[in-house]
C-alpha positions in Angstrom: 11.4 22.4 53.1 9.8 19.9 50.6 6.4 20.6 49.0 4.3 17.9 47.5 1.8 18.5 44.8 -0.9 15.8 44.2 -2.6 15.1 40.9 -5.6 12.9 40.0 -5.0 9.8 38.0 -8.0 7.8 37.0 -6.2 5.2 35.0 -5.8 3.1 38.2 -8.4 5.0 40.2 -5.8 6.3 42.8 -4.7 9.7 44.0 -0.9 9.9 43.9 1.7 12.4 44.9 4.7 13.3 42.8 6.6 10.8 44.8 4.5 8.0 43.4 3.2 6.8 46.7 -0.4 5.4 46.7 -3.1 7.5 48.3 -6.7 6.6 49.2 -8.7 5.4 46.2 -11.0 7.6 44.2 -14.0 5.8 42.8 -13.9 7.3 39.3 -16.4 4.8 37.8 -19.1 5.3 40.4 -18.8 9.1 40.4 -17.6 10.2 36.9 -19.2 13.6 37.1 -17.3 14.3 40.4 -14.0 13.1 38.8 -14.6 15.3 35.7 -15.3 18.3 37.8 -12.2 17.7 40.0 -10.0 17.2 36.9 -11.3 20.4 35.3 -10.8 22.3 38.5 -7.2 21.1 39.1 -6.1 21.4 35.5 -7.4 25.0 34.9 -4.1 26.4 33.6 -5.0 30.1 34.3 -5.9 29.4 37.9 -2.9 27.2 38.5 -0.4 29.6 37.0 -1.8 32.4 39.1 -1.6 30.3 42.3 1.9 29.1 41.6 3.1 32.7 41.0 1.6 33.7 44.4 3.2 30.8 46.1 6.6 31.5 44.5 6.4 35.1 45.6 5.6 34.1 49.1 8.5 31.7 49.3 10.9 34.1 47.7 10.0 37.1 49.9 9.3 34.9 53.0 6.0 36.6 53.6 4.5 35.8 56.9 1.3 37.9 56.9 -2.0 36.2 56.6 -3.2 38.3 53.7 -1.2 36.3 51.1 -2.7 33.1 52.4 -6.1 34.6 52.3 -5.7 35.6 48.7 -4.8 32.1 47.7 -7.8 30.7 49.6 -10.1 33.2 47.8 -8.7 32.1 44.5 -9.4 28.5 45.2 -12.9 29.3 46.5 -13.6 31.4 43.4 -12.7 28.5 41.1 -14.8 26.1 43.1 -17.8 28.5 43.0 -17.4 28.8 39.2 -17.3 25.0 38.9 -20.5 24.7 40.9 -22.2 27.4 38.9 -21.6 25.5 35.7 -23.6 22.5 36.9 -26.6 21.4 34.9 -29.0 18.5 34.6 -30.0 16.7 31.4 -33.8 16.4 31.4 -35.7 13.7 29.4 -39.3 12.7 29.1 -40.3 9.8 31.4 -43.0 8.7 29.0 -41.7 6.6 26.1 -41.8 8.2 22.6 -44.1 6.2 20.3 -43.7 6.3 16.5 -44.5 4.3 13.4 -41.9 2.5 11.4 -40.9 4.5 8.4 -41.5 7.9 10.0 -39.0 10.6 11.1 -38.6 10.8 14.9 -37.1 13.6 17.1 -35.5 12.6 20.4 -35.6 15.7 22.7 -33.6 16.5 25.8 -33.0 19.8 27.5 -30.6 21.3 30.1 -31.8 22.6 33.4 -31.0 25.4 34.1 -31.4 26.7 30.6 -27.8 27.3 29.4 -26.1 27.5 26.0 -24.9 24.1 24.8 -23.3 25.2 21.6 -19.8 24.7 22.8 -20.4 21.5 24.8 -19.8 17.9 23.8 -23.1 16.1 23.2 -23.4 12.3 22.6 -26.5 10.3 22.0 -25.9 6.6 22.3 -27.8 3.3 22.4 -25.9 2.2 25.4 -23.3 3.6 27.9 -20.5 2.9 25.4 -18.1 4.7 23.1 -20.2 4.1 20.0 -22.8 6.8 19.3 -25.9 7.3 17.2 -24.7 10.9 17.1 -21.8 12.8 18.5 -21.4 16.6 18.5 -18.2 18.4 19.7 -17.8 22.2 19.9 -19.9 23.0 16.9 -19.0 20.0 14.7 -20.5 16.6 14.1 -18.1 13.8 14.8 -18.7 10.7 12.6 -15.6 8.6 13.4 -17.4 6.8 16.3 -20.9 6.8 14.9 -22.8 3.5 14.6 -22.9 2.5 11.0 -26.7 2.1 10.9 -27.2 5.8 11.8 -24.8 7.4 9.3 -26.7 9.7 6.9 -29.9 9.4 9.0 -29.3 11.7 11.9 -29.3 15.5 12.3 -28.9 17.7 15.4 -31.2 20.7 15.5 -28.5 23.2 16.3 -30.8 26.3 16.3 -32.1 25.2 19.7 -28.7 24.6 21.4 -28.5 28.2 22.7 -31.6 27.6 24.8 -30.2 24.3 26.2 -32.5 22.2 23.9 -31.0 19.0 22.4 -33.1 17.6 19.6 -31.8 14.8 17.4 -33.8 13.9 14.2 -33.6 10.3 13.1 -35.0 9.7 9.6 -36.9 6.6 8.4 -36.9 4.7 11.7 -37.1 0.9 11.7 -36.9 -1.9 14.2 -33.2 -1.3 14.4 -33.9 2.0 16.1 -36.3 0.7 18.8 -35.0 0.9 22.4 -33.3 3.1 24.9 -31.3 6.2 24.0 -28.7 7.9 26.3 -27.8 11.6 26.1 -24.4 12.6 27.4 -23.5 16.3 27.8 -20.0 17.5 28.8 -19.1 21.1 29.5 -15.6 22.5 30.5 -16.4 21.9 34.1 -19.3 19.4 34.4 -20.9 16.2 33.0 -24.4 14.8 33.1 -26.6 12.3 31.3 -30.1 11.0 31.0 -32.1 8.5 28.9 -35.4 8.0 27.2 -37.1 5.1 25.4 -38.3 5.0 21.7 -41.0 2.5 21.0 -41.7 1.7 17.4 -44.8 -0.1 16.0 -46.2 -1.2 12.6 -49.6 -2.5 11.8 -49.6 -5.4 9.4 -51.8 -6.2 6.4 -55.4 -7.4 6.7 -55.8 -11.1 7.6 -55.8 -13.6 4.8 -57.5 -16.9 5.4 -56.6 -20.3 3.8 -58.5 -23.5 4.3 -56.8 -27.0 4.1 -57.5 -30.6 4.9 -61.2 -30.5 4.0 -61.5 -34.3 4.1 -60.6 -34.5 7.8 -62.4 -31.4 8.8 -61.6 -27.7 8.3 -58.1 -26.5 9.2 -57.8 -22.7 8.8 -54.6 -20.7 8.6 -54.9 -17.0 9.3 -52.0 -14.9 8.0 -50.9 -11.2 8.2 -47.6 -9.5 7.1 -45.6 -6.5 8.0 -45.9 -6.3 11.8 -43.7 -4.9 14.5 -43.6 -6.1 17.2 -45.3 -9.5 16.9 -49.1 -9.1 17.3 -51.6 -11.2 19.2 -53.8 -13.5 17.1 -57.4 -13.7 18.3 -59.7 -16.5 17.4 -63.3 -16.4 18.5 -66.5 -18.3 17.9 -69.9 -16.9 16.9 -70.6 -16.0 20.6 -67.4 -14.1 21.0 -65.8 -16.8 23.1 -62.0 -17.0 22.6 -60.6 -20.2 21.1 -57.3 -21.2 22.5 -56.4 -24.3 20.5 -54.4 -22.5 17.8 -50.8 -22.9 16.8 -48.6 -19.9 15.8 -45.4 -19.3 13.9 -43.7 -16.2 12.4 -41.0 -15.2 10.0 -38.9 -12.1 9.8 -38.0 -10.2 6.6 -34.8 -8.2 5.8 -36.4 -5.1 7.5 -37.1 -7.2 10.6 -40.9 -6.9 10.0 -42.9 -10.0 10.9 -45.2 -12.2 9.0 -47.4 -14.2 11.4 -49.3 -17.4 10.8 -52.0 -19.0 13.1 -53.5 -22.4 12.5 -56.7 -23.7 14.1 -59.2 -26.6 13.6 -62.6 -25.2 12.9 -66.0 -26.6 13.6 -68.0 -26.2 10.3 -71.2 -25.8 12.3 -69.8 -22.9 14.3 -68.7 -19.7 12.5 -65.2 -18.6 13.6 -63.5 -15.2 13.5 -59.8 -14.3 13.2 -58.0 -11.0 13.7 -54.7 -9.6 14.7 -54.2 -7.1 17.5 -51.2 -4.8 18.2 -49.9 -5.5 21.7 -48.6 -1.9 22.1 -51.3 0.1 20.3 -54.2 -2.1 21.6 -55.9 -1.9 18.2 -56.7 -4.5 15.6 -55.8 -4.0 11.9 -59.3 -4.6 10.7 -62.6 -6.4 11.6 -62.2 -10.2 11.9 -62.4 -12.7 9.1 -65.4 -15.1 9.4 -65.0 -18.8 8.6 -68.1 -21.0 8.2 -68.7 -24.5 6.9 -71.9 -23.4 5.2 
């Protein structure tokens, strides 16, 4: 009698027997958490050794009673139950985290149900890739695959891991840090992930006005520096009516902060106001600047 033992192989996403014959496909990319659970289940050495010993004894003694088969089934069910009990969900806030450039920010996730994450693998990444803003594996920070821009700026709050809380501190955030963050958590038997968004802002300096081309009328340039993201420039007349005939340009410094310039032709008989407004914060940096030909 020939016995066939099948193993999972995700390199080519196929289930194969020891004979090498192709079996129905396993969609590892679409269901990574299922794949990880199956691999952990099938590669648990303690359970497999125990099962193989029982099978060997059955074959050697040619046992025919059902109790031996029942014992093997119970062992399988016990391992499956253990795998299911180790499941968890990574929870993240649905509301984006807002912060000011230059501040320290904490990205917070937690596990549900509340379980100890000290011996798990935790990765926080900017995209579903192999490069991490931070990687933690069984009590140690792993820096080999860390994105260069985060080295020396991140710290995992390990005191909270026992309660299933995952908090990553990022110091001195800048435009580089703006965007989506993914949190990956891997235990011995399960895997889950979630994401949140970090939105960074910076209010620029107060508007500075310059007047040019006085012989051909008044051309005003309104300028403000140190913005992120790019603000909206508002020109209004004395009645509060928006003026839409302005031209805008912007430049970016080494820190990716923006200097914004807005140019407009001004009627010397009609006082004009200029200010800058943050699109995200919905506030202006200061009261508008008034331009008058008188």
